[in-house]
N, C-alpha and C positions, 0 to 999 in steps of 0.2 A: 187668173181665170175667174169668171163669174158663173154662178149656178142659179137655176130657178127651181123653186119647190115643185114637187110632183103635181100638186093640185093646180098650179098655174100651167104646167106643161100639158095637163089633160085638157085645158081650155084652149091652149094655143094649138095643140095637135089632137083634135077630138078622135073618138074611136073610128069614125068613118073618113079619116083624112087620107087614106091611101086607096086608090081605085085603079084597078087594072082595066085599061082601055084596049081596043083592037091593036093599036100600034105602039103601046107603051104604058107607062104608069103615071098617074096624076096624084100629086101631093097637095093638100090644102093646109095652109098656115094661116091661123087667125091672129091678127094683130090685136091682142087683148090688153096690152100694157099702156101704150100712149101713142100719140101721133109720131110717125117716124119720118124724119126729113132725110131724103136721099142726098148724100153729100157727093163729093167728087168721086167719079168712077174712073179707075185707071184705064189707060189706052189699051186697045186690042183685047186680048183675052187674059190680061194680067189680073183682072178682077177675080177670076176663078181661083187664083192662088190664095185668096183670103178665105176660101171655104173648103171644108172637107166633109164628106159623108161616108159613113160606114154602114153596111147592111150585113147583119150576121157576122160582124167582125172583119169584113172584107171592104177595102176602100173602093168607092165608085171610081172607075177609070176616068181620066181627064177627057178622053175622046167621047165618052157618053155625056159628061158635064158640058162639053162644048156644044153639043146638039140640043141641050135642054132649052125650053122656052118658059118664060115667066110672064104671067098675066097679073097686072097691077092696075087698079082703078079702071078695069075694063079694056085695057090695051095690052097687047101681047108683044113681048120683046125677046129677041134672040141675041146671040153673041154679036151679030152684025149691027144691031141697033141699040144695044144696052145703054150706051152713053145718053140716049134720049131720056132716061130715067133721072138724070141729074137734076136736082132742085125740086123734084116732086115730093109731095107729102102723102104718106099712106096713113089715112085717119085711123084712130082707134076703132076697133070693130070691123075694119075692112079685112077682106080675104085676099091672100096672095096664093095664086095657083102656080105650081111648078110642074111642068110636063117633061118627063124624061123618055126618049124613044128607046126603051129597053123592054124586051119581053123575056129575056133570058139573063141570068146573072150568075157569075162564077160557075158557068157550065150547067146551070140548072134552070129549066123553064119555070117562070113565075106562074102560079095558079091562084085562082080565087079561093079564099078560105085558108090559105097558108098563113102562119104566124111568122113574123120577122122582127128582128131587133134592129133599131136604127139609132145612130149616134151622129149628131150634126154639130159641127164646130165652125164658128165664123169669127172673123175679125173685121167688123164693118168699116172701120177707117184706119188709116196708117198709124194713128196714135191711140187707137182704142184698145181696150183689153179684149182678149179672146172670150167669146161667149160660147158655152157648150150646152147642148140640149141632149139629154139622154142618159142612160139608154132608155129608149122608148120601144115598147113591144106592141105591135099592131097586127091585125089580121087584114090581109089584102081583100078588098071587096070587089 
């Protein structure tokens, strides 16, 4: 597993990176390290198996992850068209927006001003090491 120092995590996930919207939550991820080449994306929803997200120690259910949308380089992708990201480069300094259509989590309605702890784990490619971000504590804005 790889770990990033907290001072880098604070730039990747700034204090205002979590915003409550009318119909869900928007997360902003800043690519601060280097250009990222999107390699082969598995067929169907198998790509989601490479990611896990915990909020306050509770795993985000797969049914919520399946409904998430990702905006990269100004284009929005869902599980139905995620393969279109293959081969694209996300430049250093670019923002990645992730929208999850959730207003309630673990039986509790999300509210602005609440503090939550996030832990994100990903394995970008089949042969890549797992990368972990967290725990990150942020206030929902």
